[in-house]
C-alpha positions as CSV (number, residue, x, y, z in Angstrom):
1,M,0.0,0.0,0.0
2,R,1.4,3.4,-1.0
3,V,1.2,5.8,1.9
4,G,3.4,8.7,0.6
5,E,5.5,9.9,-2.3
6,D,8.2,7.4,-1.6
7,R,6.8,5.3,1.2
8,Y,5.0,2.0,1.2
9,R,3.4,-0.2,3.8
10,W,3.3,-4.0,3.8
11,E,1.4,-6.4,6.0
12,F,2.2,-10.1,6.4
13,R,0.3,-12.7,8.2
14,L,2.3,-15.0,10.6
15,R,2.2,-18.6,9.7
16,T,1.9,-21.4,12.2
17,G,5.0,-21.6,14.3
18,E,6.4,-18.2,13.3
19,R,7.3,-15.6,15.9
20,P,6.9,-11.8,15.3
21,E,10.6,-11.1,15.9
22,E,11.5,-13.4,13.0
23,L,9.9,-11.1,10.6
24,T,11.6,-8.0,11.9
25,D,15.1,-9.3,11.0
26,R,16.4,-7.1,8.2
27,R,17.4,-10.0,5.9
28,R,14.0,-11.7,6.4
29,L,12.1,-8.5,5.9
30,F,13.9,-7.7,2.6
31,A,13.2,-11.2,1.4
32,L,9.5,-10.7,2.1
33,I,9.2,-7.4,0.2
34,A,11.5,-8.5,-2.6
35,P,8.7,-9.2,-5.1
36,W,7.9,-5.4,-5.0
37,T,11.4,-4.0,-4.6
38,A,13.3,-6.0,-7.3
39,G,16.0,-3.9,-8.8
40,V,16.2,-1.4,-5.9
41,P,19.6,-1.5,-4.1
42,E,19.3,-2.5,-0.4
43,D,21.1,0.6,0.7
44,E,18.2,2.7,-0.8
45,L,15.6,0.8,1.2
46,H,14.9,2.3,4.6
47,V,12.7,0.6,7.2
48,L,10.9,3.2,9.2
49,R,8.9,0.9,11.5
50,T,8.0,-2.7,12.1
51,V,5.3,-3.7,14.5
52,S,3.2,-6.8,15.2
53,Y,-0.4,-6.8,16.2
54,T,-3.3,-9.1,16.6
55,F,-6.7,-8.6,15.0
56,R,-9.7,-9.0,17.3
57,A,-13.4,-9.8,16.6
58,R,-15.2,-8.8,19.8
59,V,-18.6,-7.4,20.7
60,A,-19.6,-6.2,24.2
61,D,-22.6,-7.9,25.9
62,R,-23.9,-4.7,27.4
63,W,-23.6,-1.2,25.8
64,R,-25.4,0.8,28.5
65,Q,-25.2,1.1,32.3
66,G,-27.4,3.8,33.6
67,R,-26.1,7.1,32.1
68,V,-23.0,5.5,30.7
69,F,-22.9,4.2,27.1
70,L,-20.3,2.3,25.1
71,L,-19.6,3.0,21.4
72,G,-16.9,2.6,18.9
73,D,-13.9,0.4,19.9
74,A,-15.2,0.2,23.4
75,A,-18.3,-1.6,22.2
76,H,-16.8,-3.7,19.3
77,L,-13.5,-4.6,17.7
78,T,-13.2,-5.8,14.1
79,P,-10.4,-6.9,11.8
80,P,-9.6,-4.2,9.2
81,F,-10.3,-6.2,6.0
82,I,-13.4,-4.2,4.9
83,G,-12.3,-0.9,6.3
84,Q,-15.3,-0.4,8.5
85,G,-13.9,0.0,12.0
86,M,-14.1,3.8,12.2
87,G,-17.3,3.8,10.1
88,A,-19.0,1.5,12.6
89,G,-18.0,3.8,15.5
90,L,-19.3,6.9,13.6
91,R,-22.6,5.1,13.1
92,D,-22.8,4.3,16.8
93,A,-22.3,8.0,17.6
94,Q,-24.8,9.1,15.1
95,N,-27.4,6.6,16.3
96,L,-27.0,7.5,19.9
97,A,-26.6,11.3,19.6
98,W,-30.0,12.1,18.2
99,K,-31.7,9.8,20.7
100,L,-29.9,11.5,23.6
101,A,-30.8,14.9,22.2
102,R,-34.4,14.0,21.9
103,V,-34.6,12.6,25.5
104,L,-32.6,15.4,27.1
105,T,-34.8,18.1,25.6
106,G,-37.9,16.4,26.8
107,R,-39.3,15.4,23.4
108,A,-39.1,11.7,23.9
109,N,-39.3,9.1,26.7
110,E,-36.1,7.6,28.0
111,A,-37.1,4.2,26.6
112,L,-35.9,5.5,23.3
113,L,-32.3,5.0,24.5
114,D,-32.9,1.3,24.8
115,T,-33.1,1.1,21.0
116,Y,-29.4,2.1,20.7
117,Q,-27.8,-1.3,21.6
118,A,-30.7,-3.2,20.0
119,E,-30.0,-1.6,16.6
120,R,-26.3,-1.2,16.6
121,Q,-25.1,-4.4,18.3
122,S,-26.6,-6.7,15.6
123,H,-25.3,-4.4,12.9
124,A,-21.8,-4.5,14.3
125,R,-21.8,-8.3,14.6
126,Q,-22.8,-8.6,11.0
127,L,-20.0,-6.3,9.9
128,I,-17.5,-8.2,12.0
129,R,-18.5,-11.5,10.5
130,T,-18.1,-10.1,7.0
131,A,-14.7,-8.7,7.9
132,V,-13.6,-12.1,9.3
133,T,-14.8,-13.9,6.2
134,V,-13.1,-11.5,3.9
135,G,-9.9,-11.8,5.9
136,L,-9.9,-15.5,5.6
137,V,-10.4,-15.2,1.8
138,M,-7.6,-12.6,1.5
139,T,-5.0,-14.2,3.8
140,G,-6.0,-17.8,4.6
141,G,-4.3,-20.9,3.4
142,G,-0.8,-21.5,2.1
143,T,1.0,-20.8,-1.1
144,G,-1.6,-22.6,-3.2
145,A,-4.4,-20.5,-1.8
146,A,-2.4,-17.3,-2.5
147,L,-1.9,-18.3,-6.1
148,A,-5.6,-19.1,-6.5
149,R,-6.5,-15.7,-5.0
150,N,-4.2,-13.9,-7.3
151,A,-5.9,-15.6,-10.3
152,V,-9.5,-15.5,-9.2
153,L,-10.1,-12.2,-7.3
154,P,-9.1,-9.8,-10.1
155,A,-11.5,-11.6,-12.5
156,V,-14.4,-11.6,-9.9
157,S,-13.9,-7.9,-9.2
158,R,-14.6,-7.2,-12.9
159,L,-18.0,-9.0,-12.9
160,P,-21.1,-6.8,-13.4
161,G,-22.6,-6.0,-10.0
162,A,-19.6,-7.0,-8.0
163,P,-19.0,-3.5,-6.5
164,G,-22.7,-3.3,-5.5
165,L,-22.5,-6.6,-3.7
166,V,-19.4,-5.4,-1.7
167,L,-21.1,-2.2,-0.7
168,S,-24.3,-4.0,0.4
169,A,-22.1,-6.3,2.6
170,V,-20.5,-3.3,4.4
171,G,-23.8,-1.4,4.8
172,P,-26.4,-4.0,5.9
173,P,-29.8,-2.7,6.9
174,L,-30.8,-2.5,10.6
175,R,-32.8,-5.5,11.8
176,P,-36.5,-5.1,12.5
177,G,-37.2,-3.4,15.8
178,P,-39.3,-0.7,17.5
179,L,-37.9,1.9,15.0
180,V,-37.4,-0.4,12.0
181,V,-40.9,-1.7,11.1
182,P,-40.9,-3.8,7.9
183,R,-43.3,-2.8,5.2
184,R,-46.2,-5.0,4.3
185,R,-46.0,-4.2,0.6
186,P,-42.9,-4.9,-1.6
187,G,-40.8,-2.1,-3.0
188,R,-38.1,0.3,-1.9
189,P,-36.7,2.0,0.0
190,R,-36.6,-0.5,2.8
191,P,-36.9,0.7,6.4
192,G,-33.6,0.4,8.3
193,T,-31.5,1.2,5.2
194,L,-29.5,4.4,4.7
195,C,-30.5,7.2,2.5
196,P,-28.0,7.8,-0.4
197,Q,-25.9,11.0,-0.7
198,P,-26.3,12.4,-4.2
199,S,-25.3,15.9,-5.2
200,V,-28.5,18.0,-5.7
201,P,-29.2,21.7,-6.4
202,G,-29.0,23.8,-3.3
203,A,-30.9,26.9,-2.4
204,D,-29.0,29.0,-5.0
205,G,-29.2,26.2,-7.6
206,T,-25.5,25.2,-7.3
207,P,-24.8,21.5,-6.6
208,C,-24.4,20.4,-3.0
209,P,-24.5,17.2,-1.0
210,L,-28.0,16.2,0.0
211,D,-27.0,16.4,3.6
212,N,-26.8,20.1,3.3
213,L,-30.6,20.2,2.8
214,L,-31.6,17.6,5.3
215,G,-30.5,19.4,8.5
216,A,-29.8,17.6,11.8
217,D,-33.3,16.3,12.7
218,F,-36.0,14.3,11.1
219,T,-36.6,14.9,7.4
220,L,-39.5,14.0,5.1
221,L,-38.5,13.6,1.4
222,A,-41.6,14.1,-0.6
223,N,-42.4,13.3,-4.3
224,A,-46.1,14.1,-4.0
225,P,-48.4,16.4,-2.0
226,L,-48.7,15.4,1.7
227,S,-52.0,14.5,3.4
228,P,-53.1,16.5,6.5
229,A,-52.3,13.5,8.7
230,L,-48.7,13.3,7.4
231,Q,-48.3,17.0,7.7
232,A,-49.4,16.8,11.4
233,L,-46.9,14.0,12.0
234,A,-44.1,16.0,10.4
235,R,-44.9,18.9,12.7
236,A,-45.0,16.7,15.8
237,L,-41.5,15.3,14.9
238,E,-40.3,18.8,13.9
239,A,-39.3,17.2,10.6
240,R,-38.0,19.3,7.7
241,V,-39.9,18.7,4.6
242,V,-37.9,18.5,1.3
243,H,-40.1,18.4,-1.8
244,L,-38.1,16.8,-4.7
245,H,-39.8,18.9,-7.3
246,D,-38.1,21.9,-5.6
247,L,-34.7,20.3,-6.5
248,R,-35.4,20.8,-10.3
249,R,-33.6,24.1,-10.5
250,Q,-32.8,24.2,-14.2
251,P,-34.5,26.9,-16.4
252,P,-37.6,25.9,-18.2
253,G,-37.1,24.3,-21.6
254,P,-38.6,25.4,-24.9
255,G,-42.3,26.3,-24.6
256,G,-42.0,26.3,-20.8
257,S,-41.7,22.5,-20.6
258,R,-40.6,21.2,-17.2
259,P,-36.9,20.3,-17.2
260,A,-35.8,16.8,-16.5
261,A,-34.3,16.1,-13.1
262,G,-30.6,16.4,-12.7
263,P,-28.5,13.3,-12.2
264,G,-28.5,13.6,-8.4
265,T,-32.3,14.2,-8.2
266,A,-32.9,11.4,-10.7
267,A,-30.9,9.1,-8.5
268,L,-32.9,10.1,-5.4
269,L,-36.2,9.5,-7.3
270,H,-35.0,6.1,-8.5
271,W,-34.0,5.2,-4.9
272,M,-37.5,6.3,-3.6
273,G,-39.1,3.8,-6.0
274,T,-42.8,3.5,-5.4
275,A,-42.8,5.8,-2.3
276,G,-44.5,9.1,-2.4
277,A,-42.7,10.2,0.8
278,V,-39.8,8.8,2.9
279,L,-39.4,9.7,6.5
280,L,-35.7,9.8,7.5
281,R,-34.4,9.7,11.1
282,P,-31.7,12.1,12.1
283,D,-29.0,9.4,11.4
284,R,-30.3,9.2,7.8
285,V,-31.9,5.8,8.3
286,V,-35.3,5.2,6.7
287,L,-37.9,5.2,9.4
288,A,-41.1,4.8,7.3
289,T,-42.5,5.3,3.8
290,A,-45.7,6.4,2.2
291,A,-47.1,5.0,-1.0
292,L,-47.6,7.2,-4.0
293,P,-51.2,8.5,-4.4
294,R,-53.4,6.4,-6.6
295,R,-54.6,9.4,-8.7
296,P,-52.5,12.2,-10.2
297,G,-52.4,15.2,-7.9
298,G,-53.6,13.3,-4.9
299,A,-52.0,13.4,-1.5
300,C,-49.9,10.7,0.1
301,G,-49.2,9.8,3.7
302,D,-52.3,8.6,5.4
303,D,-50.8,5.1,5.4
304,L,-47.6,6.3,7.0
305,A,-49.4,8.4,9.6
306,A,-51.6,5.4,10.5
307,A,-48.6,3.1,10.9
308,A,-46.9,5.7,13.1
309,A,-49.0,4.5,16.1
310,A,-46.4,1.6,16.4
311,W,-43.4,3.9,16.9
312,A,-44.5,7.4,17.6
313,P,-44.8,6.9,21.4
314,L,-41.0,6.3,21.5
315,L,-40.3,9.5,19.6
316,C,-42.8,11.8,21.2
317,S,-43.0,12.6,24.9
318,S,-45.4,10.3,26.8
319,G,-49.1,11.2,26.8
320,R,-49.0,13.3,23.7
321,A,-50.5,12.4,20.4
322,P,-48.3,12.5,17.3
323,G,-50.2,15.4,15.8
324,T,-49.9,17.6,18.9
325,P,-46.9,20.0,18.9
326,H,-44.7,19.8,21.9
327,P,-43.0,23.0,23.1
328,R,-39.3,22.6,24.0
329,P,-38.4,23.1,27.6
330,H,-36.5,26.3,28.5
331,S,-32.8,25.8,28.6
332,R,-31.1,25.9,32.0
333,R,-27.9,27.8,32.6
334,D,-27.2,26.9,36.2
335,G,-25.7,23.5,35.4
336,G,-28.5,21.7,37.3
């Protein structure tokens, strides 16, 4: 792996019976890297550092004790073969942060915090299993296995759809739970999956990441007018509503025809599939979807609002209906 203008990094797996100090011997080390350094005089090769380490695959049994939460490497350890160690920790933080914010500001019951481990632990375990499997494929076996890998893996990587399969393996959906309710009808997007991040027109028409428009709280992506019930739910959740037709910022075509969506907006519409609206959690996970209206110009969202009875009590403070706004408590400055 190239890590600088004239610096490289190699990793070698210890074979049965080998000791780490054997590989740090200069002669042995140069023999290991010889396939990549052939023709380079030894006096021009400088070893900056050698270190041995052990990969771990571990998941904590309990991620919360009272007001103390575990996340990142404190909650799970993974081999690095799919490059998701830091990503998993960031997902932990994003999952927990919005729930803490909602509870601490009085907008949700403390039971919401119990969904943190339930959602993230199974997700972390799946990623770790994938990393372990990929590691065995990449480094397992002897010389014969290495020769087979060198012959097969480059060909497999060129197969149509191979990159998509890899991405789906490192980003599995959250398992069904209180805030991941499977849809009864087929189609996409699937609750528990992440929203994509295309480049879309911003407020001034210039391209920007979709995240810039979504804000830090709930978001409702709409491809159709919203029913009164869905509008009330959006207000109760303090959700930002983003109408996809507002992202068509190009000037009108000849005769005033409506322009086609840009590539980012088109990708977002394709991802929404048969949904007229998609409700996103603050961590960009799909919470629920509404079907497209059956007639042109109709409103969507009654189905989503009706289904909200299953999860709205977790997200709205106890004793308050989803359609009733909840005032935020006054901030306290005395540290109490």
